[in-house]
C-alpha positions in Angstrom: -14.9 44.9 27.4 -13.4 48.0 28.7 -13.3 51.8 27.6 -11.7 54.9 28.0 -12.6 58.4 27.3 -9.9 61.2 27.6 -12.3 64.4 28.3 -11.6 67.8 29.0 -13.7 70.4 31.1 -15.0 73.0 28.7 -12.6 76.0 31.0 -9.6 74.5 29.2 -8.2 72.6 32.2 -5.6 69.6 32.0 -7.4 66.9 30.0 -8.4 63.7 32.0 -10.2 60.5 31.7 -13.3 58.4 32.6 -13.6 54.3 32.5 -16.4 52.2 31.9 -17.2 48.6 31.5 -20.0 47.0 29.2 -22.9 45.2 31.1 -22.4 44.7 34.6 -19.4 44.2 36.7 -19.0 41.7 39.4 -23.4 41.6 39.8 -23.1 45.5 39.9 -23.4 49.0 37.9 -22.1 51.0 40.1 -18.4 50.4 41.1 -15.7 52.9 42.3 -13.5 54.4 39.5 -16.1 53.5 36.3 -18.8 56.0 35.6 -22.2 54.5 36.6 -24.8 53.3 34.3 -26.9 55.3 31.9 -30.1 52.9 33.3 -29.3 51.2 36.6 -31.0 47.8 35.1 -30.2 46.3 38.5 -31.9 48.3 41.1 -33.9 46.6 43.5 -36.8 49.0 43.3 -36.3 50.0 39.4 -39.3 48.9 36.6 -36.5 46.2 34.8 -36.5 43.9 38.2 -40.5 44.5 39.1 -41.0 43.8 35.5 -38.7 40.8 35.5 -40.1 39.8 38.9 -43.6 39.5 36.9 -42.1 37.3 34.3 -40.6 34.8 36.4 -44.1 34.2 38.2 -45.0 33.7 34.6 -42.2 30.9 34.1 -42.9 29.4 37.0 -46.5 28.4 36.5 -45.5 27.5 32.8 -42.8 25.6 34.6 -45.2 24.3 37.1 -47.9 23.0 34.0 -45.2 21.6 32.0 -44.3 19.4 34.7 -47.4 18.5 36.6 -48.0 14.8 37.8 -51.2 15.2 36.1 -49.9 15.9 32.8 -47.1 13.4 32.7 -49.3 10.7 33.4 -51.8 11.9 30.9 -48.9 11.9 28.0 -47.8 8.1 29.6 -51.3 6.8 29.1 -51.7 8.5 25.7 -48.2 6.6 24.7 -49.4 3.4 26.5 -52.7 3.6 24.5 -51.2 4.1 21.2 -48.8 1.4 21.7 -51.6 -1.0 22.9 -53.6 -0.1 19.7 -50.9 -0.4 17.7 -50.8 -4.1 18.8 -54.1 -4.6 18.8 -54.7 -3.5 15.1 -51.3 -5.3 14.2 -53.0 -8.6 15.9 -56.3 -8.1 14.3 -54.5 -8.0 10.9 -52.8 -11.1 11.6 -55.6 -13.2 12.4 -57.4 -11.2 8.7 -54.2 -12.6 7.1 -54.7 -16.2 8.0 -57.9 -16.5 7.7 -57.7 -15.3 4.4 -55.1 -17.9 3.5 -57.3 -20.4 5.1 -60.2 -19.4 2.7 -58.0 -19.5 -0.3 -56.8 -22.8 0.4 -60.4 -24.0 0.7 -61.4 -22.5 -3.0 -58.3 -23.9 -4.4 -59.4 -27.5 -3.3 -62.5 -27.1 -5.3 -65.3 -28.2 -2.9 -66.6 -25.5 -1.6 -70.3 -24.9 -2.3 -71.9 -21.6 -3.2 -73.0 -21.5 0.1 -69.8 -22.2 1.9 -68.6 -19.8 -0.8 -71.2 -17.0 0.3 -70.0 -18.0 4.4 -66.3 -17.3 3.7 -67.1 -14.0 1.8 -69.4 -12.9 4.9 -66.4 -13.7 6.9 -64.4 -11.4 4.7 -66.9 -8.6 5.2 -66.9 -9.2 9.4 -63.4 -8.9 9.6 -63.2 -5.8 7.3 -65.8 -3.9 9.0 -64.3 -5.3 12.1 -61.4 -3.8 11.7 -62.7 -0.5 11.3 -64.4 -0.3 14.3 -61.6 -1.4 16.2 -59.8 1.6 14.7 -62.4 3.8 15.3 -62.9 2.9 18.7 -58.9 3.2 19.3 -59.0 6.7 17.8 -61.8 8.2 20.1 -60.1 6.4 23.0 -56.8 8.6 21.7 -58.5 11.3 20.9 -59.8 11.7 24.0 -56.3 11.8 26.0 -55.3 14.1 23.5 -57.8 16.6 24.2 -57.0 16.6 27.7 -53.5 16.9 27.0 -54.2 20.0 24.8 -55.9 21.7 27.3 -53.1 21.9 29.2 -51.0 22.6 26.6 -53.2 25.2 25.2 -52.7 27.0 29.0 -49.0 26.7 28.5 -48.8 28.2 25.0 -51.5 30.8 26.1 -48.7 31.7 29.0 -46.1 31.6 26.8 -47.7 34.6 24.3 -48.6 36.4 27.4 -45.0 36.3 28.6 -43.8 37.3 25.3 -46.3 40.1 25.1 -44.9 41.1 28.4 -41.3 41.1 28.1 -41.7 43.0 24.7 -43.9 45.8 26.7 -40.9 45.4 29.5 -37.9 45.9 27.0 -40.0 49.1 25.0 -40.7 50.5 28.5 -36.6 50.0 30.0 -35.4 51.3 27.0 -37.7 54.4 27.4 -35.4 55.1 30.7 -32.6 55.0 28.7 -32.3 58.5 28.0 -28.6 59.7 26.0 -27.9 63.0 24.4 -25.9 64.1 21.8 -22.8 67.2 22.0 -25.8 69.9 21.3 -27.7 68.8 24.3 -30.1 66.9 22.0 -31.7 64.0 24.3 -33.6 61.1 22.8 -34.4 57.2 24.4 -33.1 54.4 22.8 -36.4 53.0 21.6 -37.2 56.4 19.6 -33.8 56.5 18.7 -33.8 52.4 17.5 -37.3 53.3 15.7 -35.8 55.6 13.5 -32.4 54.0 12.4 -33.8 50.7 12.5 -37.5 50.3 12.6 -37.6 48.3 15.1 -36.8 48.4 19.2 -33.6 48.0 20.1 -31.7 44.4 21.1 -31.2 43.2 24.2 -28.3 45.1 26.4 -28.5 48.3 23.9 -27.2 51.3 26.1 -24.8 49.0 28.1 -21.5 49.2 26.8 -18.9 51.3 27.3 -19.2 54.1 24.6 -22.8 55.0 25.5 -21.9 55.4 29.4 -18.8 57.4 28.8 -20.4 60.0 26.6 -23.7 60.0 28.8 -21.6 61.0 31.7 -19.2 63.3 29.9 -22.5 65.2 28.4 -24.1 65.1 31.6 -20.9 66.7 33.5 -20.5 69.2 31.2 -17.0 67.4 30.3 -15.9 67.9 26.0 -15.2 64.3 24.7 -11.5 63.9 23.0 -10.7 60.8 22.4 -12.3 57.3 23.0 -11.3 53.9 23.2 -12.7 50.2 23.7 -10.4 47.0 24.8 -11.0 43.5 25.9 -9.8 42.7 29.5 -9.0 38.9 30.2 -9.8 34.8 28.7 -11.7 35.4 25.9 -15.4 34.0 25.4 -16.0 30.7 24.1 -16.4 30.9 20.5 -15.7 34.6 20.5 -12.3 35.9 19.4 -11.0 38.5 22.3 -7.6 39.0 22.9 -6.9 40.2 26.1 -5.4 44.1 25.9 -6.9 44.7 22.4 -8.7 47.1 21.2 -12.0 46.6 19.8 -14.9 49.1 17.9 -18.1 49.2 19.3 -21.0 46.5 18.1 -22.9 47.6 15.0 -26.2 45.8 16.5 -26.5 47.5 19.9 -23.7 50.6 19.8 -23.9 52.4 15.8 -27.3 53.5 16.3 -26.7 55.1 19.6 -23.4 56.1 18.8 -24.8 58.3 15.4 -26.7 59.9 17.6 -24.8 60.6 20.9 -21.6 61.9 18.6 -23.8 64.8 16.6 -22.2 68.0 17.3 -18.9 66.7 17.7 -16.1 67.1 16.3 -15.6 63.3 14.5 -12.8 61.7 12.7 -14.3 60.5 9.4 -14.8 56.5 9.6 -11.7 55.8 7.5 -14.0 52.1 6.6 -16.8 53.9 5.1 -14.6 56.3 3.1 -15.8 55.9 -0.8 -12.5 54.9 -2.7 -13.5 57.4 -5.5 -9.3 58.2 -6.1 -8.7 54.8 -6.4 -9.3 53.2 -9.8 -10.3 49.7 -10.1 -7.5 47.4 -11.7 -8.8 45.1 -14.4 -6.6 41.9 -14.4 -8.4 39.6 -16.7 -11.2 40.4 -19.3 -12.9 38.7 -22.1 -16.6 38.7 -23.9 -17.5 36.3 -20.9 -16.2 37.7 -17.7 -13.9 40.3 -15.9 -11.6 39.9 -13.0 -10.7 42.9 -11.2 -8.2 43.9 -8.2 -10.2 45.1 -5.6 -8.9 47.8 -3.2 -8.8 47.4 0.7 -11.6 49.0 2.1 -13.5 48.8 -1.1 -17.1 47.2 -0.7 -17.8 44.1 -3.0 -21.4 45.4 -3.5 -23.4 48.4 -2.5 -24.2 48.9 1.0 -26.4 50.7 3.1 -24.5 54.1 3.8 -22.3 53.4 1.1 -22.9 53.1 -2.7 -19.4 52.6 -3.9 -18.2 49.7 -4.6 -16.4 47.3 -7.1 -20.0 46.2 -8.8 -21.1 49.4 -9.5 -17.8 50.3 -10.6 -17.8 47.3 -12.8 -21.4 48.1 -14.0 -19.9 52.0 -15.1 -17.3 50.1 -17.2 -19.7 47.2 -19.0 -23.3 48.7 -18.9 -24.2 45.9 -21.4 -23.6 43.2 -19.1 -27.0 41.3 -18.4 -28.4 39.0 -15.7 -26.6 37.9 -12.2 -23.3 39.2 -12.3 -21.9 39.0 -8.6 -20.1 35.5 -8.6 -18.4 35.7 -5.1 -17.6 38.4 -2.9 -14.5 39.9 -0.7 -14.6 41.6 2.5 -14.5 45.1 2.6 -11.3 45.1 4.1 -9.7 42.1 2.0 -8.3 43.2 -0.9 -7.7 40.8 -3.9 -9.3 39.0 -6.7 -13.1 39.4 -7.7 -14.8 37.9 -10.4 -17.7 39.5 -12.4 -20.1 37.7 -15.3 -21.0 39.2 -18.0 -23.9 37.1 -18.9 -26.6 34.7 -17.2 -25.0 31.8 -18.4 -21.5 32.6 -17.5 -22.5 33.5 -13.9 -24.6 29.8 -13.7 -21.9 27.9 -14.8 -19.1 30.0 -12.2 -21.6 29.6 -9.1 -21.8 25.6 -10.0 -18.1 25.5 -9.6 -17.9 27.5 -6.7 -21.0 25.0 -5.4 -18.6 22.2 -5.6 -15.8 23.7 -4.3 -14.0 23.2 -8.0 -12.6 26.8 -7.7 -9.2 27.2 -6.4 -8.3 30.1 -4.4 -5.1 31.4 -2.8 -4.8 34.1 -0.4 -1.8 35.6 1.4 -2.1 36.9 4.8 0.8 38.8 7.3 -0.2 36.9 10.8 1.0 39.0 14.4 2.8 36.2 15.8 4.8 33.4 14.9 3.5 29.8 13.7 5.2 27.1 14.5 4.0 24.6 12.0 4.6 24.8 8.5 1.3 23.8 7.1 -2.2 22.1 8.2 -5.6 22.3 8.1 -8.3 24.2 10.4 -11.1 23.2 10.5 -13.8 25.3 13.0 -17.9 25.8 12.4 -18.6 29.1 12.2 -22.1 30.9 12.6 -22.8 34.8 13.1 -22.1 36.7 16.2 -26.2 37.9 16.4 -25.1 40.6 19.1 -22.5 41.5 17.2 -23.0 41.7 13.3 -20.9 41.0 11.3 -18.8 39.2 13.9 -18.7 35.9 13.6 -18.7 32.8 16.0 -16.9 29.6 16.5 -19.8 27.3 17.8 -19.8 23.4 17.3 -23.3 23.6 18.1 -24.9 26.1 15.7 -21.8 26.5 13.5 -21.6 25.4 9.7 -18.4 23.3 8.5 -15.8 26.0 7.4 -12.5 24.0 6.5 -8.9 26.0 5.4 -5.4 24.8 3.9 -2.7 26.6 5.2 1.2 26.9 4.7 3.8 29.1 6.1 5.8 31.2 3.2 8.2 33.3 5.1 8.8 33.9 9.0 9.5 37.3 10.0 10.7 38.4 13.3 7.2 38.4 15.0 5.1 38.0 12.3 4.6 35.0 9.8 3.3 35.4 6.3 1.3 32.3 5.0 -1.0 31.2 1.8 -4.5 30.3 2.9 -6.8 27.8 0.9 -10.0 27.8 2.1 -11.7 24.7 1.1 -14.8 26.7 2.0 -16.5 29.8 1.7 -17.9 30.9 5.1 -18.1 34.9 5.9 -14.9 35.7 7.7 -13.6 32.2 7.6 -10.1 33.0 7.0 -10.1 36.1 9.6 -11.5 33.9 12.7 -9.4 30.7 11.8 -6.2 33.1 12.2 -7.0 34.5 15.0 -9.0 31.8 17.0 -7.0 30.0 19.6 -8.4 26.5 18.3 -6.9 27.9 15.0 -3.6 29.6 14.7 -3.9 32.1 17.5 -2.5 34.5 15.4 -4.8 37.5 13.9 -4.2 38.7 10.4 -2.2 42.4 10.9 -4.9 45.3 11.0 -7.8 43.0 11.9 -9.9 45.6 13.9 -12.4 42.9 14.6 -10.6 39.9 15.9 -7.3 41.4 16.1 -5.6 45.2 16.2 -6.7 47.6 13.9 -3.6 49.2 11.8 -3.3 51.1 8.5 -5.2 47.9 6.5 -6.1 44.3 6.6 -3.1 42.4 5.7 -5.4 39.6 3.8 -5.1 39.7 0.2 -7.0 37.0 -2.4 -4.0 36.3 -4.6 -4.8 33.8 -6.8 -7.8 32.0 -8.7 -8.2 28.6 -10.9 -11.1 27.5 -12.5 -12.6 26.2 -15.7 -13.7 29.2 -18.0 -17.3 28.9 -19.4 -16.4 29.9 -22.5 -13.8 28.1 -23.7 -14.0 25.1 -21.1 -10.0 25.4 -20.4 -9.0 25.9 -16.8 -7.7 29.1 -16.5 -5.5 31.0 -13.2 -5.6 34.9 -12.6 -2.9 36.0 -9.9 -1.7 39.7 -8.9 1.0 39.8 -6.4 -0.4 41.6 -2.5 0.2 45.5 -1.6 2.1 44.3 1.2 
């Protein structure tokens, strides 16, 4: 990720720009043309390199213990002894079974004296006791081997605990060295910023992205920030959706708390994605005693968020204060418009949830894609999982992802854009947005997709139609609403 910040000297001179890259480039934080890091983790004599070397020594000790010939030999001995002991027990149990058949045959013949019968009983008792003794003997041998292995494994576990503590301590020390300031000159380190905003340590990589670097350089060189943007350069990383030359917002998990601090004192444009849509009403498309279907506008949350209370849910509650039990049946992304169902009682909610769980509900979305799609229709099957370093973004992962399947049909090709119908067969977060934009999908981001494509006035994705069995009437119900684009 590359970033540009337009700045102006406080004497009103001609604006100029600063450039930065996220992370490091060619294993360096110090390259001509780009602003330096807030704190250079790669300095050979720095705190990070010293702490990293100490942790590396612990790693070597762990690897040496885990791969030691003595531990490998003990594990092999345990596996062999376990197998041999099992075979001994099975062989003796087979002998006992044969003895029992012989005793039963003698008794069935009817010529067993009381003295002989007592001998047979003693034989049976002896064999049962012998089986118990053999099991105890084998258990003693196996436990001796297990205890020897446990001594080595306990030392490995102790070193891993030590490594984790050292890593967390190093992380906190490092983030204490990432000291940034806001436009008023107030300074803070990243540990305090995240503790105040998130109640936890900063995630790995915090402070190394373009935006904090650019603002830090501007503030420390008496430059006034005017405008900033970040864009991706080059091929997309595996699993993620990044298009060459496209602009992307700063990541939420690592950058948002830092930027919330650093932008204080600047005249910043309002974040349109977080503006309450008080002036826009909530259109009711269908309503009865059991449920309500509304047309959620783009930009409105389905349910209240951490920083924004206004949502389709809160507005529904104002309209239907008497609604009881669980209400929210499903959700739409904040930037997606269209049909949203709210239940008015527990039974209706349960019935609709079951239909969603069994994929009995049919949904149709309309989307405008940013390039021409050659195939008239098809199915996209790309498993998805959260990008934990940049929530709420999702990524394709054939190893960690959950099944995500979408059927699509081209409705219209208009110049460089394509209007399509999407039929999601699963309901993963951002499923349609990733399936549209990913190179293994349609490789055509939805117009206005600020996360996976290029931002514009809105995301051109609309939940147009939904069909389900009405819990109150038992009949199929289809509700539709036209797209606003």
